[in-house]
GUDREN-748802 format. One record per residue (C-alpha): x, y, z; residue number from 1; residue in three letters. Coordinates in steps of 0.5 Angstrom, whole numbers, always signed. Example, Ala and Ser with C-alpha at 12.3 -4.5 7.8 and 13.67 -1.06 7.14 Angstrom:
REM GUDREN-748802
+25, -9, +16, 1, Ala
+27, -2, +14, 2, Ser
***
This chain:
REM GUDREN-748802
+0, +0, +0, 1, Met
+3, +7, -2, 2, Arg
+4, +11, +4, 3, Ala
+2, +18, +5, 4, Val
+6, +24, +5, 5, Ala
+9, +25, +12, 6, Gly
+7, +19, +15, 7, Ala
+11, +15, +20, 8, Ala
+17, +11, +18, 9, Val
+15, +3, +18, 10, Ala
+21, -1, +20, 11, Arg
+22, -8, +18, 12, Asn
+23, -12, +25, 13, Thr
+26, -18, +22, 14, Met
+32, -15, +18, 15, Arg
+34, -9, +22, 16, Gly
+32, -5, +16, 17, Leu
+27, +1, +15, 18, Arg
+24, +4, +9, 19, Phe
+22, +11, +9, 20, Ser
+17, +14, +4, 21, Arg
+19, +21, +3, 22, Pro
+15, +23, -3, 23, Ser
+11, +21, -9, 24, Lys
+14, +22, -16, 25, Arg
+12, +20, -23, 26, Gly
+6, +16, -20, 27, Asn
+10, +12, -16, 28, Arg
+12, +12, -9, 29, Thr
+20, +13, -8, 30, Lys
+23, +8, -2, 31, Tyr
+29, +10, +1, 32, Arg
+33, +4, +5, 33, Leu
+36, +6, +12, 34, Asp
+39, +2, +18, 35, Arg
+36, +3, +24, 36, Cys
+38, +8, +29, 37, Asp
+45, +7, +32, 38, Arg
+44, +4, +39, 39, Gly
+37, +2, +38, 40, Gly
+35, -5, +40, 41, Ala
+37, -9, +34, 42, Ala
+33, -15, +32, 43, Ala
+36, -22, +34, 44, Ser
+37, -28, +29, 45, Ser
+30, -31, +31, 46, Thr
+26, -24, +29, 47, Gly
+25, -22, +36, 48, Arg
+27, -16, +40, 49, Phe
+32, -17, +46, 50, Pro
+28, -19, +52, 51, Gly
+22, -21, +48, 52, Gln
+20, -28, +50, 53, Pro
+21, -34, +46, 54, Gly
+18, -41, +46, 55, Arg
+18, -44, +53, 56, Gly
+19, -38, +57, 57, Arg
+15, -35, +62, 58, Asp
+9, -32, +58, 59, Arg
+5, -30, +64, 60, Arg
+0, -24, +62, 61, Pro
+3, -17, +63, 62, Ala
+0, -12, +68, 63, Pro
-6, -9, +64, 64, Ala
-4, -2, +63, 65, Arg
-10, +1, +58, 66, Gly
-5, +0, +52, 67, Gly
-1, -5, +49, 68, Phe
+4, -10, +52, 69, Ala
+11, -7, +50, 70, Gly
+8, -1, +46, 71, Trp
+8, +6, +48, 72, Ser
+4, +10, +43, 73, Pro
+8, +17, +45, 74, Val
+15, +14, +44, 75, Asp
+15, +14, +37, 76, Ser
+17, +6, +37, 77, Gly
+21, +5, +43, 78, Arg
+20, -2, +46, 79, Arg
+19, -2, +54, 80, Ser
+25, -4, +57, 81, Gly
+29, -4, +51, 82, Gly
+35, +2, +50, 83, Pro
+34, +7, +45, 84, Gly
+29, +7, +39, 85, Arg
+28, +0, +36, 86, Ala
+27, -2, +29, 87, Cys
+20, -5, +29, 88, Gly
+13, -5, +31, 89, Lys
+9, +0, +35, 90, Gly
+11, +7, +31, 91, Glu
+6, +12, +32, 92, Arg
+1, +12, +26, 93, Gly
+4, +6, +24, 94, Ala
+0, +1, +28, 95, Met
+1, -6, +26, 96, Arg
-5, -12, +27, 97, Val
-5, -19, +25, 98, Glu
-11, -23, +24, 99, Leu
-11, -30, +26, 100, Leu
-17, -35, +24, 101, Thr
-18, -41, +27, 102, Val
-22, -47, +24, 103, Gly
-21, -54, +20, 104, Asp
-27, -52, +16, 105, Glu
-24, -46, +13, 106, Leu
-17, -50, +12, 107, Leu
-22, -55, +8, 108, Leu
-26, -50, +4, 109, Gly
-32, -52, +7, 110, Asp
-33, -45, +10, 111, Thr
-31, -38, +6, 112, Val
-27, -34, +11, 113, Asn
-31, -28, +11, 114, Gly
-29, -26, +18, 115, Asn
-22, -24, +16, 116, Ala
-25, -20, +10, 117, Ala
-30, -16, +14, 118, Trp
-24, -15, +19, 119, Leu
-19, -12, +14, 120, Gly
-24, -7, +11, 121, Arg
-26, -5, +18, 122, Arg
-19, -4, +21, 123, Leu
-17, +0, +15, 124, Ala
-23, +4, +16, 125, Asp
-20, +6, +22, 126, His
-13, +7, +20, 127, Gly
-10, +1, +23, 128, Val
-6, -3, +18, 129, Arg
-7, -10, +17, 130, Val
+0, -13, +15, 131, Thr
-2, -21, +15, 132, Arg
-8, -26, +15, 133, Ser
-7, -33, +17, 134, Val
-11, -39, +18, 135, Val
-10, -45, +22, 136, Val
-13, -51, +24, 137, Gly
-16, -53, +31, 138, Asp
-9, -56, +34, 139, Glu
-7, -53, +40, 140, Leu
+0, -52, +39, 141, Asp
-1, -50, +32, 142, Val
-5, -44, +35, 143, Ile
+0, -42, +40, 144, Ile
+6, -42, +35, 145, Glu
+2, -38, +30, 146, Ala
+0, -33, +36, 147, Val
+8, -33, +38, 148, Asp
+10, -31, +31, 149, Ala
+5, -26, +30, 150, Ala
+7, -22, +36, 151, Leu
+14, -22, +34, 152, Gly
+12, -18, +28, 153, Arg
+5, -14, +30, 154, Ala
+3, -10, +36, 155, Asp
-3, -13, +37, 156, Ala
-7, -20, +34, 157, Val
-14, -21, +33, 158, Ile
-16, -28, +33, 159, Thr
-23, -31, +31, 160, Thr
-26, -38, +32, 161, Gly
-25, -43, +37, 162, Gly
-29, -40, +43, 163, Leu
-35, -44, +43, 164, Gly
-37, -50, +47, 165, Pro
-34, -56, +44, 166, Thr
-28, -60, +45, 167, Tyr
-25, -57, +38, 168, Asp
-25, -50, +40, 169, Asp
-18, -49, +43, 170, Leu
-17, -42, +42, 171, Thr
-18, -40, +50, 172, Arg
-14, -46, +52, 173, Asp
-8, -44, +47, 174, Ala
-8, -37, +50, 175, Leu
-8, -40, +57, 176, Ala
-2, -45, +55, 177, Lys
+2, -39, +52, 178, Ala
+1, -35, +58, 179, Ala
+3, -40, +62, 180, Gly
-3, -40, +66, 181, Val
-9, -44, +68, 182, Ala
-16, -43, +65, 183, Leu
-21, -41, +71, 184, Val
-29, -41, +71, 185, Arg
-32, -34, +71, 186, Asp
-38, -34, +76, 187, Ala
-41, -28, +72, 188, Ala
-40, -32, +65, 189, Leu
-43, -38, +68, 190, Glu
-49, -35, +71, 191, Arg
-50, -31, +64, 192, Arg
-50, -37, +60, 193, Leu
-55, -41, +65, 194, Arg
-60, -35, +65, 195, Glu
-59, -35, +57, 196, Arg
-61, -42, +56, 197, Val
-66, -42, +61, 198, Ala
-70, -36, +58, 199, Arg
-70, -40, +51, 200, Ala
-73, -46, +55, 201, Gly
-67, -51, +54, 202, Arg
-63, -55, +58, 203, Glu
-56, -53, +59, 204, Leu
-51, -58, +57, 205, Lys
-45, -59, +61, 206, Pro
-40, -58, +55, 207, Val
-43, -51, +54, 208, Ala
-40, -48, +61, 209, Leu
-33, -49, +57, 210, Arg
-35, -42, +55, 211, Met
-35, -39, +62, 212, Ala
-27, -41, +62, 213, Asp
-22, -36, +61, 214, Val
-15, -35, +62, 215, Pro
-13, -33, +69, 216, Glu
-12, -25, +68, 217, Gly
-15, -24, +62, 218, Ala
-20, -19, +61, 219, Arg
-27, -21, +59, 220, Ile
-30, -18, +53, 221, Leu
-38, -18, +53, 222, Gly
-42, -21, +48, 223, Asn
-48, -17, +47, 224, Ser
-50, -21, +41, 225, Ala
-49, -28, +43, 226, Gly
-46, -33, +48, 227, Ser
-39, -34, +48, 228, Ala
-35, -28, +50, 229, Pro
-29, -25, +47, 230, Gly
-22, -25, +51, 231, Leu
-16, -20, +52, 232, Arg
-10, -23, +54, 233, Val
-4, -19, +54, 234, Glu
+3, -23, +53, 235, Leu
+10, -20, +53, 236, Ser
+10, -19, +46, 237, Gly
+4, -16, +45, 238, Gly
-4, -16, +46, 239, Val
-9, -21, +43, 240, Val
-16, -20, +42, 241, Tyr
-20, -27, +42, 242, Ala
-27, -26, +38, 243, Leu
-32, -31, +37, 244, Pro
-32, -34, +30, 245, Gly
-40, -33, +29, 246, Val
-40, -27, +24, 247, Pro
-45, -23, +28, 248, Phe
-42, -24, +35, 249, Glu
-35, -22, +32, 250, Met
-37, -16, +29, 251, Arg
-41, -14, +35, 252, Thr
-35, -14, +40, 253, Ile
-31, -11, +35, 254, Met
-35, -5, +34, 255, Asp
-37, -4, +41, 256, Glu
-30, -6, +45, 257, Val
-24, -7, +40, 258, Val
-24, -2, +35, 259, Leu
-25, +4, +40, 260, Pro
-20, +1, +45, 261, Glu
-15, +0, +39, 262, Leu
-16, +8, +37, 263, Ala
-15, +10, +44, 264, Arg
-9, +6, +46, 265, Ser
-5, +7, +39, 266, Ala
-7, +15, +38, 267, Gly
-9, +14, +31, 268, Leu
-9, +19, +26, 269, Pro
-15, +22, +23, 270, Ala
-17, +18, +17, 271, Val
-23, +18, +13, 272, Ala
-25, +13, +7, 273, Arg
-30, +12, +2, 274, Arg
-31, +7, -3, 275, Val
-34, +10, -10, 276, Val
-37, +5, -15, 277, His
-37, +4, -23, 278, Thr
-39, +0, -28, 279, Ala
-37, -1, -35, 280, Gly
-30, +2, -34, 281, Met
-23, -2, -34, 282, Trp
-19, -2, -28, 283, Glu
-13, +1, -33, 284, Ser
-17, +6, -36, 285, Glu
-19, +9, -29, 286, Met
-12, +9, -26, 287, Ala
-10, +13, -32, 288, Thr
-16, +18, -31, 289, Leu
-15, +19, -23, 290, Leu
-7, +20, -24, 291, Ala
-8, +27, -22, 292, Glu
-11, +25, -15, 293, Val
-6, +19, -14, 294, Glu
-1, +25, -14, 295, Glu
-5, +29, -8, 296, Ala
-1, +29, -1, 297, Asp
-4, +25, +4, 298, Glu
-9, +21, -1, 299, Val
-9, +14, -3, 300, Glu
-13, +10, -8, 301, Leu
-14, +3, -8, 302, Ala
-18, -1, -14, 303, Tyr
-22, -6, -12, 304, Leu
-24, -10, -19, 305, Pro
-30, -15, -20, 306, Asp
-33, -17, -26, 307, Pro
-35, -11, -30, 308, Ala
-35, -7, -24, 309, Glu
-29, -3, -21, 310, Val
-29, +0, -14, 311, Ser
-24, +5, -12, 312, Val
-23, +6, -4, 313, Arg
-21, +13, -3, 314, Ile
-17, +14, +4, 315, Thr
-15, +21, +6, 316, Val
-11, +23, +12, 317, Ser
-10, +29, +17, 318, Gly
-13, +33, +22, 319, Asp
-19, +35, +16, 320, Asp
-19, +29, +13, 321, Ala
-27, +28, +13, 322, Ala
-28, +35, +10, 323, Thr
-22, +34, +5, 324, Arg
-25, +27, +3, 325, Leu
-32, +30, +0, 326, Asp
-27, +34, -5, 327, Gly
-23, +28, -7, 328, Val
-29, +24, -8, 329, Glu
-32, +30, -12, 330, Ala
-26, +30, -16, 331, Arg
-26, +23, -17, 332, Val
-33, +23, -20, 333, Arg
-32, +29, -25, 334, Val
-26, +25, -28, 335, Leu
-29, +18, -28, 336, Leu
-36, +21, -31, 337, Gly
-42, +17, -32, 338, Pro
-39, +11, -30, 339, Ala
-40, +12, -23, 340, Val
-46, +10, -20, 341, Tyr
-46, +10, -13, 342, Gly
-41, +10, -7, 343, Ala
-41, +7, +0, 344, Gly
-47, +2, +1, 345, Asp
-50, +3, -6, 346, Glu
-51, -2, -10, 347, Thr
-53, -2, -18, 348, Leu
-59, -6, -17, 349, Tyr
-61, -1, -11, 350, Leu
-59, +5, -16, 351, Val
-64, +3, -21, 352, Val
-69, +1, -17, 353, His
-69, +8, -14, 354, Arg
-69, +11, -21, 355, Leu
-75, +8, -23, 356, Leu
-79, +9, -16, 357, Ala
-78, +16, -17, 358, Gly
-81, +16, -24, 359, Arg
-86, +11, -22, 360, Ser
-84, +7, -28, 361, Glu
-83, -1, -28, 362, Thr
-78, -5, -32, 363, Val
-79, -13, -34, 364, Ala
-74, -17, -36, 365, Thr
-73, -22, -42, 366, Ala
-67, -27, -41, 367, Glu
-63, -32, -45, 368, Ser
-56, -33, -43, 369, Leu
-57, -30, -35, 370, Thr
-62, -35, -34, 371, Gly
-66, -30, -29, 372, Gly
-60, -27, -26, 373, Leu
-62, -20, -28, 374, Ile
-69, -21, -25, 375, Gly
-66, -24, -18, 376, Ala
-62, -18, -18, 377, Glu
-68, -13, -19, 378, Leu
-72, -17, -13, 379, Thr
-66, -16, -8, 380, Lys
-69, -9, -7, 381, Ala
-74, -8, -1, 382, Pro
-80, -5, -5, 383, Gly
-78, -8, -11, 384, Ala
-85, -10, -13, 385, Ser
-86, -3, -14, 386, Ala
-81, -2, -20, 387, Thr
-80, -10, -22, 388, Phe
-86, -12, -26, 389, Ala
-83, -19, -27, 390, Gly
-79, -23, -32, 391, Gly
-79, -29, -37, 392, Met
-73, -34, -38, 393, Val
-73, -35, -45, 394, Thr
-67, -40, -46, 395, Tyr
-70, -44, -52, 396, Ala
-70, -40, -59, 397, Thr
-77, -42, -60, 398, Glu
-79, -39, -54, 399, Leu
-77, -33, -56, 400, Lys
-82, -33, -62, 401, Glu
-87, -36, -58, 402, Arg
-87, -32, -51, 403, Ala
-84, -25, -54, 404, Leu
-86, -25, -61, 405, Gly
-79, -25, -64, 406, Val
-80, -25, -71, 407, Pro
-79, -33, -74, 408, Glu
-75, -30, -80, 409, Asp
-71, -26, -76, 410, Leu
-69, -32, -72, 411, Leu
-68, -37, -78, 412, Ala
-64, -32, -81, 413, Glu
-59, -29, -76, 414, His
-60, -34, -70, 415, Gly
-62, -32, -63, 416, Ala
-55, -28, -62, 417, Val
-56, -22, -65, 418, His
-58, -15, -64, 419, Pro
-65, -15, -67, 420, Asp
-67, -21, -63, 421, Val
-65, -17, -57, 422, Ala
-69, -11, -59, 423, Ala
-75, -15, -60, 424, Ala
-74, -19, -54, 425, Met
-74, -12, -50, 426, Ala
-80, -10, -53, 427, Ala
-84, -16, -53, 428, Gly
-83, -17, -45, 429, Val
-85, -10, -44, 430, Arg
-91, -11, -48, 431, Asp
-93, -17, -45, 432, Ala
-92, -15, -38, 433, Leu
-94, -8, -39, 434, Gly
-88, -5, -36, 435, Ala
-85, +2, -38, 436, Thr
-78, -1, -40, 437, Tyr
-76, -8, -43, 438, Gly
-69, -10, -41, 439, Leu
-67, -16, -45, 440, Ala
-60, -20, -46, 441, Val
-58, -25, -51, 442, Thr
-51, -28, -52, 443, Gly
-46, -34, -52, 444, Val
-44, -36, -45, 445, Ala
-39, -41, -47, 446, Gly
-36, -46, -47, 447, Pro
-37, -47, -54, 448, Asp
-39, -42, -60, 449, Pro
-46, -41, -62, 450, Gln
-49, -39, -69, 451, Asp
-42, -37, -71, 452, Gly
-42, -32, -65, 453, Arg
-35, -33, -61, 454, Pro
-36, -34, -53, 455, Val
-37, -27, -50, 456, Gly
-41, -24, -55, 457, Thr
-47, -21, -52, 458, Val
-53, -16, -54, 459, Tyr
-57, -12, -49, 460, Ile
-63, -9, -51, 461, Gly
-67, -4, -48, 462, Val
-74, -2, -50, 463, Ala
-77, +4, -47, 464, Gly
-84, +9, -48, 465, Pro
-86, +10, -55, 466, Gly
-82, +4, -58, 467, Asp
-75, +7, -57, 468, Ser
-70, +2, -57, 469, Arg
-63, +1, -56, 470, Ile
-58, -4, -56, 471, Val
-51, -5, -54, 472, Val
-46, -10, -55, 473, Ser
-41, -10, -49, 474, Pro
-34, -12, -51, 475, Lys
-33, -17, -45, 476, Leu
-26, -19, -43, 477, Pro
-27, -27, -44, 478, Val
-23, -32, -39, 479, Pro
-19, -36, -43, 480, Glu
-22, -42, -41, 481, Gly
-24, -47, -35, 482, Gly
-30, -48, -31, 483, Pro
-31, -40, -29, 484, Glu
-32, -38, -36, 485, Val
-40, -39, -36, 486, Arg
-41, -35, -29, 487, Pro
-36, -30, -31, 488, Val
-39, -28, -37, 489, Ile
-46, -29, -34, 490, Arg
-44, -24, -28, 491, Arg
-41, -19, -33, 492, Met
-48, -19, -37, 493, Thr
-52, -18, -31, 494, Val
-48, -11, -29, 495, Val
-48, -9, -36, 496, His
-55, -10, -37, 497, Ala
-57, -6, -30, 498, Leu
-52, -1, -32, 499, Asp
-55, +0, -39, 500, Leu
-62, +1, -36, 501, Leu
-59, +6, -31, 502, Arg
-56, +10, -36, 503, Arg
-62, +10, -40, 504, Val
-66, +13, -34, 505, Leu
-61, +18, -33, 506, Leu
-60, +20, -40, 507, Gly
-53, +19, -40, 508, Leu
-48, +16, -46, 509, Asp
-50, +9, -47, 510, Val
-43, +7, -49, 511, Thr
-40, +9, -43, 512, Gly
-34, +13, -46, 513, Gly
-30, +7, -46, 514, Ser
-28, +4, -53, 515, Glu
-26, -3, -49, 516, Gln
-32, -3, -45, 517, Ala
-38, -1, -49, 518, Gln
-36, -2, -56, 519, Ala
-42, -3, -60, 520, His
-48, +1, -60, 521, Arg
-55, +1, -65, 522, Glu
-61, +5, -64, 523, Asp
-67, +2, -67, 524, Leu
-74, +3, -69, 525, Gly
***
């Protein structure tokens, strides 16, 4: 990630080197490689600072001081107990956190690690740098080893998972062993568990009381959303926040307890972030257009691509970050033009829904290669029945004629994948379902060509009031092969279809201003 101007120096703790980032020139961040200050605490060959415990040494939790063990937020990186300035973790404005997710189901691919993704975004929004995310299984020694390694690099570690009632929930046991302390039963937690189960009219199983066991000396982080509490354990190398793996419970403790404490303890600089969403524009094109924004002091841009969509995360730092963020976002919108459809939590389907609702208009869909995916998107919006009249999945060629009135001779001459077919499908579904607009798609999702058309050929039609018709053929970046070809093409088609309808409703250029993203347009009728 690029550093903002004036940011604190980030040091490589493992090699006794530091990287300073003095300027932004030529759209690239320039790095300078230095040695750590003379007299500073050098990293040992194991990557630990002098005085930092190794495996098997005394690991009792350090006394709670309201901050992090071994970190002072006002001494520019001085490790407590060490002489001079240390190369390493804990510099003001550059606090580093590692994520450790625990669970065999994650390693085996049975569950997607959504917790790490959410934590990464949430911490970044609060100015905390996540430097590493690791997944380990439900093995006691493996968890201990991972915590030990993470504390050798970061100022704090956040774990998720392994705090439940079953005997393979081993995070609390691992933290107790790492600290060299025993697990003790907390009477208040036990009482809360019994009351919670009683209110639900259920019988408390003895194994559930494991959730009332905590490492001696640990601080309990209340869980207002569920049963398993979070834990805060201070080790000599830093602090560990252990959170439940249930996403809603983890997020609740994170927002209510952990994030405010991190901000308080670390003296984090003011940071403001916002994500702007675009459709139909390629990432390289966006980066070229936003080059001037990239050069601004204390501004960082990160590009987040999805099929046919690219979001750009804007980060502004400094005392007036929130105020300046509005100005930076406004400039980004001007530079990217009609490709921008929203920001923050706005989605393309919600934008389309609001535009239709504001005009008391409706849309009906006729889908071939997408098989109902456009309709599924449009019905995600609350109150969608006011704007979505309905849809038809006319996959078979003969059904396009029978249900939508596509001329038989047109299908016989050109096949189902043709711009005139898309236009006829849009008009047919509009009339059949009595909607203001008809939105239709036909194309080749692969893996084989169809009617002489290559994979990735897509035509999207919109039929509006007065029999106005527009058809576009987005130039899709087709994957070279494999099982992802069809789902990627189908997803890109959904995005381009919704974006075409958005542009029509707003009276915008339907070509998107990008020869690559929207290469073909036809006005019919």
